LODONU-308083 format. One record per residue (C-alpha): residue in one letter; y, x, z. Coordinates in steps of 0.02 Angstrom, whole numbers, padded with zeros to 5 digits, always signed. Layout:
REM residues N
AYXZ ...
REM end
This chain:
REM residues 180
M+01758+00549-01038 H+01740+00569-01225 I+01722+00735-01314 T+01715+00751-01502 I+01683+00901-01610 D+01773+00911-01775 P+01637+00951-01904 H+01759+01058-02003 Y+01813+01167-01859 D+01722+01299-01759 F+01791+01355-01595 F+01751+01499-01479 I+01714+01488-01296 F+01731+01651-01206 P+01623+01694-01056 D+01774+01670-00942 T+01745+01537-00812 N+01850+01386-00769 I+01832+01243-00647 C+01746+01092-00728 S+01853+00935-00717 C+01696+00827-00696 C+01588+00913-00566 G+01704+01046-00496 I+01589+01196-00522 T+01655+01359-00590 A+01568+01391-00756 P+01598+01422-00942 T+01684+01266-01008 I+01713+01166-01166 G+01893+01115-01143 N+01894+01066-00959 T+01709+01019-00953 C+01562+01132-00911 I+01414+01135-01030 K+01306+01040-00904 C+01427+00892-00895 F+01456+00895-01082 I+01270+00871-01112 I+01239+00742-00975 F+01384+00628-01019 M+01356+00630-01206 N+01170+00580-01210 Y+01116+00741-01290 I+00958+00841-01274 L+00976+01029-01267 V+00851+01124-01375 P+00845+01312-01345 L+00761+01395-01493 G+00643+01539-01460 N+00467+01605-01458 V+00329+01554-01339 G+00230+01675-01234 K+00261+01794-01091 E+00288+01941-01210 Y+00441+01854-01284 E+00525+01808-01120 K+00694+01891-01097 T+00705+01948-01278 R+00870+01932-01369 H+00791+01807-01489 N+00761+01693-01339 A+00945+01697-01287 G+00953+01507-01296 R+00809+01492-01173 I+00887+01619-01057 V+01049+01518-01053 C+00950+01358-01022 E+00877+01432-00864 F+01053+01407-00793 V+01078+01234-00868 S+00905+01171-00820 D+00950+01185-00636 F+01053+01029-00666 A+00999+00855-00716 C+01012+00871-00904 E+00867+00850-01023 V+00802+01008-01106 L+00668+01014-01241 I+00587+01186-01248 P+00487+01198-01409 K+00307+01256-01383 K+00290+01337-01553 Y+00354+01502-01622 M+00535+01514-01680 N+00497+01479-01863 E+00412+01314-01814 N+00530+01253-01675 G+00590+01111-01787 I+00419+01027-01781 D+00436+00997-01593 V+00614+00932-01614 K+00558+00810-01748 D+00411+00751-01640 Y+00527+00722-01491 L+00652+00622-01592 K+00515+00503-01653 Y+00520+00428-01477 H+00702+00461-01434 D+00797+00413-01591 D+00958+00371-01497 T+00975+00549-01432 E+01087+00677-01512 V+01027+00857-01526 I+01115+01014-01469 V+01024+01169-01529 I+01060+01331-01437 Y+01007+01498-01510 D+01045+01682-01532 D+01169+01747-01660 K+01152+01931-01706 D+01324+01934-01788 L+01422+01862-01643 P+01489+01981-01509 F+01376+01995-01357 G+01410+01859-01230 K+01523+01755-01342 I+01479+01574-01375 R+01520+01483-01535 I+01498+01297-01559 S+01486+01217-01729 Y+01428+01058-01812 D+01352+01013-01981 R+01330+01190-02048 G+01189+01283-02135 D+01058+01391-02052 G+01153+01555-02072 G+00990+01646-02106 H+00916+01598-01937 N+00735+01546-01963 G+00724+01438-01806 L+00877+01339-01859 K+00809+01328-02035 S+00651+01248-01963 V+00753+01119-01867 I+00857+01074-02021 E+00703+01059-02132 N+00605+00954-02007 L+00749+00837-01965 G+00801+00824-02147 K+00982+00843-02094 K+01104+00971-02028 D+01229+00860-01939 F+01199+00912-01760 V+01286+01024-01635 R+01240+01209-01626 I+01283+01328-01485 R+01265+01507-01539 I+01246+01643-01409 G+01310+01813-01464 I+01185+01956-01455 A+01267+02076-01578 H+01219+02259-01565 K+01363+02374-01519 D+01389+02560-01546 T+01369+02683-01402 D+01547+02661-01339 G+01519+02472-01335 K+01670+02431-01443 N+01610+02401-01620 I+01472+02287-01682 I+01340+02376-01785 P+01276+02264-01925 L+01087+02254-01934 F+00985+02234-02092 G+00803+02221-02142 D+00673+02277-02015 D+00810+02328-01893 V+00853+02144-01867 Q+00678+02096-01811 S+00661+02250-01702 Y+00826+02216-01615 V+00810+02028-01587 M+00631+02045-01525 S+00676+02181-01400 K+00705+02141-01216 C+00882+02110-01155 T+00965+02248-01058 D+01049+02221-00890 E+01213+02181-00978 
REM end
């Protein structure tokens, strides 16, 4: 199996589930392959960005770590940075000193992406995300895979995304996830 990602093309994966052609589980897929198989077969390490500490568990800003709770039940390698979001790149750089043949997949929250949507991209900027900025600065490159998890705030009828600015951004992303 060989999967490539065109660096000039982003694609959406919706939270619909399909049967993985590799392992047969029903899960969100990339093409016909679930995220677990994609990571295992491609010699990647999954790096969920987020903050450390009990008080940050289950916050929207830790969406990548929440998703990895599912993925970590399988036999893929996951590096959970032990520093705060703005310094996550230090742990990634330290890991790669000893695993230079491993490709990185960074998974993180995206406040502008509809809740529950997943967007995969490659070789892009940080988009204003401080955790991703830390990874790019510490690695000295931006050519790695990113999986963005949508956490966008919606209006009361749940239909329209409400853009957040300034202090509202921090307040929202640092708040606990709801049951949705």
